[in-house]
N, C-alpha and C positions, 0 to 999 in steps of 0.2 A: 603709375608704377609705384608700389609701396616699398620702402626700405625696410628690410627684415632685421630684427635684432638678432645678433649672432647667437646668443644662447638659446634662441628659439629653434635650435636644432630639433626640437619638438618631436624627437623620436618617442618622447615620454608622454605624448598626448593620451594614449590609450589608458595608461595607468593613472594619469592625472585627472582625467575627466570622469564625471559621474556617469555610469552607464545609463542609457535611456531604455526604459522598459517598454515593451509593446503594450498596446491597449489591452486592458483586462477584459473588456467586454466588446463583442463585435458590434459594429454600427448597424442600427436598424434604419434602412432607407425607406422613407415614406413618400408617396406622391404628394405634390402640392395641393392644398385645398382649393376649392372653387374661389376664383377671384384673386388668388395670390399672384404676385408678380414674380416670375421666375428670374433666375440670374441671367439666363440667355436673353430674355426680354429686356431686362434692365440695361444690359450692355448694348443691346441693339438700338433701343429707343433714345439713348442719350441721357446726359446728366440732368437736364432741366425737367424732363418728364418723370424721371426716377425720383428726383427731389420732391416734386409735387405729390407723387404717390406716397412717399414716406411721411410728408407733412400731414397728409390726410389720415395717417394711421397712428402717428406718435402722440401719446397723451402726456408723457413726462415733461417736466420743465427743465430747460437747460441750466447749467451752472451760471452764476451771475457775473463772475469776473473774467469773462472770455476776452475782454478788451483791455485787461490790465497788463502790467509789465510782464507778469508771469501768468499766461492764460490757463495754466494747469494748477493754479494755486488752490482751487477748491476741490481738486480730485482727492477723495479719501484714500487712506493708506491701502485699503482693500483693492483699489484699482491700479495702484502704482506698481511698477516693476520693483521687485525685491532686490536689495543689494546682494551682490554675490557673497557667498560664504567664504570663510578663510580658505586659502589655498591648501590643496592636498599636501600633507607633510612629505609623502614620498616624492612629489614633484619638487618641493623645496630642496630636499636632500640630494636628489639626483642632479638638480641644477648646479649645486655646489661642485659635485664631481665633474660635470661637463665643463664648467668654467676652468677648473684646475687642470684637467687633462688636456684641454685645448692649448694651454700655454706651454705644454711640454714638447720636447723634441720627439721625433719619430722613434729613435732608439729607446728613449726613456719610456714612452708609451708601451712599446713592445715588451720591454723588460718587466714592467709592472704588470702587464697583462699576463705574461707567462707565470709570474709569481702568484697572481690571483687564481689562475687555473690550478697550480700546484697545491695551494693552501686553501682551496675553495671550501666555504661553508655558507649556508643560507643567510647568515648574518651579514655576509658581504654581497648579497644578491644585487642590491641597488648599485653598489660601486662596480660590480662586475658587468652588469648590464650597461651602465654608462660607459665603461671602458670598451665594451663590445661595439657600441655606437661610435665612439671617438676614434677607434682604430681604423674606421673607414676613411679618415683623413689621409691615411697612408696607403690606401689601395692604389694600384693593383699589386703592391708588394706582397709576395706570397705568405711571408711570415705574419703580416698583419691580418691577412684574410683567414689564415688558419686559426690564429688565436682569437679573433673576433668570433668565429664560428664556435670554437670550444667554449667561450664564455657564455654565449647565448644558450648553448646546449646545457651548460651547468645550471643556468637560471630555470630551465624547464623542470628541474627536479624540486623546486622550492614552491611552497604555498603561501609565502609571505610577500609576494610581489605579483603584479599583473604580468602574465607571460605572453600576452597576445602579440605585442610588437616584436618580441624575440622570435615567436613562431613565424610571423610574417617575414622578418629579415632572413631567417634560415630558409624559408620556403623559396623566397626570391633568389637567394644565392644558389640553391640547389637547381632551380629551373634554369638559371643563367649558365650553370655547368652541365646542362642536359641530363640532370639526375631527377627526372620526374617521379620515379617511384619513391625516392627519398622525400621530395617535396610533398607528395600526397600523404606520406606517412606522418609528417609533421602536422599537416592540416587536418587529417582525420583523428589523430590522437589527441590533439588539443583544440577542440572546437571553440569558435569565437563566442564571446558573451552574447546575451540576448539582444543587445543593441543592434538594430537592423543594419546600420551602416557597416558594422564589423562583420556581420554574417555575409552581407553582400560582397564585401571585399574578399573574404575567405573563398567564396564561391568563384569570384572573378579570377583569383590566383589559380584555382583548380582548373579553370578553363584553358590555361596555357598548356596544360597537360592532357586534357580530354575535351573534345568538342561536344561530348554528350552531357556535360555538366549543365544543370539547370538551377536557377535560384528559386527556391520555393518561398512564396510570400515575400518577394523582394519589394523594395520601394521602387515603383516603376518610374518615378521622376527623380530618383537619386542617381548620382554619378555612375555607380557600378551597375545598377539594375539596367539602366538604359544602354550601357555599353554592350550588354549581352542580348538586347532585344529592343523592341519599341513599346512605348507605353500604350495601353489600351484604355480608351475611355469607356466608362460604364453607362450605357443608355438609361439604366434605372436610377442613376444618381442625378436626380433633378433637384438642384438647389433652388430655394426660393427665399424671398425676403420676409422677415418677421420683425416685430418691434418689441417683443416681450422677452426679457432675459430671466425673469423670476427674481431679479434683484433690483431694487429701486435705484441704486447708485449707477449700475451699468445702464439702466434705462435712461437716466439723466445724461450719461455720457453720449449715448446715441443721439439724444435730442440736441446736445451741444455740437456734435459733429455735423448734424443736419443744419443747424442754424449757421455755423461757420461756412458750410458749403454754399448755402443760399446767399451768403454775403461775399462769396468769392475770396475767402481768406484761406487760401491753400496752405500757406506757410504755417499758419496757426494749427491747422489740422495735422500737418506733418509733425509739428512740435508735440502736440498732445499724444499723437499715435506713438511717438517715441518714448512716452512716459508710461504707457499701458503695461499692465502685468499680463503678458501673453499666455503664460501658463494657465492662469485663471480664465482668461478670455476663451481659450480653446475648450474649456469645460462647459461653456454656456450652450444653450440650444442652437443648433446649426442655422436655423433661419435668422436668428438674431445676429450670429457671427456674419452671415452673408450680407446683411444690411450694413454692418460696420465696415466690412471689407470693401464693399462697393463704394462707400463714401471715401474711405482712405485711398483707394485706387483712383477715384475721380480727382483727388487733390494731389496726386503724385507722391503719396506716402508709400511708395513701392517697397522699400526695405521692410517696413512693418508688415505689409501684406505677405511678402516672401517668408519672413520669419514665422508668421502665424500659420500660413498654409502648408509650408513644407513639412513642418513637424506634425501638423494634423494629418496630412495625407500619408506621411510615413507610418503613422499608427493606423490609418484607415485608408489603405490604397483602393479599396472598393468604392470610395467616394469620388474618385477622379472622373470628371466630366469635361467635355470640350470647353464650356464656358469657364470652368475653374482653371483650365490650362491657359486660357486667355488672360485671366487675372495674374497668373504666375509669370507669363511671358508676354507682357504688353508690347504693342507696336508703337512705342514712343520714339520720336526723333528719326524715324526711318527715312523720311524725305531728306533730312540734313545728312544722314549717314551716307545715303546713295550719292548725294551731290558732292560730298567732301571726302569720299574714300576712293580715290582714283587709282591708287597703287595696291590696295588690299581688298580682299573679298568683303563686301559690305555686310554680309551675313555673319562673318567671323568678327567683324568690328562690333556688330550689334550684340553678339554673344559675349564679347569681352566687356562691353560697357555694362551689361547687366550684372556681371560679376564684380566689376571695379567700383561702380558708383550707384548701382540700382537706379539709374536714370536721373540722378539728382545732379543737375548742372552746376550747383553751387557747392557740391561736396568738397570737403577739405580733410586731409588726414594729418596725423601728428607729424608725419615726415614731410609736410608742406606740399603734398600732392594735391592737385586741384582739378575740378571739373569732371566731366563725364568719364573720361578715360584715365583719370587720376595721374596726371603728368606732373613732374616737378619741373620748375622753370629751367634749370640748367640743361635738361634734356630737350624741352620744348623749343628753346631758342634756336636750336639747330634746324628747326623745321618751320621757321618763319614767324614765331611768336615774339613780338617786340617787347612786351611788358608782361609781368606776372598776372595782372588783372585780366589780360586778354584770354587767359585760360578759362575764365568763366563764361566766355562767349562760345556757345555750343559748336558753331561752324568752325571757328578757329581751333578749338580744342580737338574736335574730331579729325580735322585735316592733319594736325600735328601728330596726334596719336596713331592715326592710320598709316602715316608715312613712317613713323618709328616702328610700328609693327611690321610693315613691309620690309624695312631694312633688316630687322631681326630675322625674318623668314629667309631673306636672301643670304644673310651671314651664316645662319645655322643649317639651312637646307631642310628644315623640318618645322611644321607648325607647332608641334609639341615642344620642341626645344625653344622656339621663339616665344611661346607663351610662358614657359618657365623663366626665360630671360626677362620678359616683361615684368614678371612678378618679383623675382629674386635678384635680377641684375645679370647682365651678360658675363661678367667676370666669374660669378658663382657657377653659372652653367658650364663655363669652360673648365672649371675645376672638376665638376661632376663628370664631364666627358673624359677626363683623364683617369678618373677612379672607376667608372662603370662602363661596360660595353654598351654601344648604342645601335647594334645591328637590329635588335628587336626594340623599336621605339616605345611600344606599349609597356614592355618589361622595364625599360629604362625609367619610364615615368614612375613605376612602382618602386624603383630603387632610390628615387629622389629622397634625401634624408630630411628635408624640411616638410613637415606635415602640411603647412599652409600652402606651399608651392605645389606639392603633389595633388592636393585636393583642388587647388585653383585650376591646374591644367585639366583635370578630370571634369570639373564642373563647367568650364568654358566649352569643352567638347560636348557635354550634355546640352548646354544652351544652344550650341550650333546645330546639333541634330534636331532639336525641337523647332528652332526657327527655320530650318530648311523646309519643314512641313507647313509652316505658317506663312512665310514670306516668299515672294516671287521677285527675283532680281533680273534686270535692274529696274523693273517697274516700281514706281513710287506708290505705296499703298496708304501712307498716312504720315502724320507728323506729330509733334508734341502737342499736348493739350493747350 
């Protein structure tokens, strides 16, 4: 369970993040050449045979200092992840308003909101949008609801600010008030940007008002796309392993990962994978990507695999195949999960672990959460954990985490509310229950003001739906590598 920073009310994520553009050219799917090892074969035959195959193909030399204190020391700048650019100025300015308004009393917020409505101009759009968000602290008070809505509607008339989050808030408020025509008007008049996640969310909100809504060209493995249907594997998408990237340095990286895999140095592979420039990696030939992804997966570098593949498949949904889904949703620790999840659905525990730690049993967060289910010790000690270091033992961590999850489900009476509490804390969810109606739990999730928590609930539900099609409970199908 991660501790959220208060100011990450993150209503502003849409205006603060750089929109992700769809792929400019469609992917050309080609069948594997004679003698090539397909991804399906590589995953079926096991690590040793796959390593032998790649060793017979790779000609490049690995980097020299793989055994040094910093195994990635020889990686050139062109292979390394780029430092994030300066924060969006709108995000900075709006964060200042959010911090200020949060410290005000409810009457002071309402009075200032009313003044912003009366004196509105687009130079005050950021401040007005921030106040629209912060007035939700005072819901369900009718005055706060009315002024929040008015401020978001004022923002829609401005071109100097991202309007999409205001559109989404207004749409959700309208749906909650059984005003679907009004919600559809917002969603149709102000279409979401090209970023597929935004388009998928817009279509998902429309689905509350019309069962006939379909998401065109949705990301089938994204949270919203899968909530409206099931992902369809493309039989023509036959991924196969290749060793040529067209760039000498990337070829050397593959040779290095192969050498480390043969030496059973999984932690070093995970470290180097975390240093890779995934944007550039996704532009390399798909067979080369496939080889690197197989080696990363074999060494438990699942987070890097997820980050590389989800973005690639979002741009190229036609490339989804069953073996690719197996890379994205690996069956790690299933035996341990089944044996130590006595009070909770093991498939739900599996889905949560994928989102919390990406199956990294030694994962630690800045909030001192540890292990597969990212528990903090003050919580875990109530479920039999004697010492903080025990959280790094998968069986102990899974037992404590599954018991905590079961307790939250019992307390809140809903899996969605329990997941929100696991991420943001039970106290925060109780506050949200006071502000927003919970009769329609799916709509409640869309009203969660923390972007991280809203997406967390949605993505764990996505993971659960996919793992339901992969796993059979309570039969044990596998364990960690």
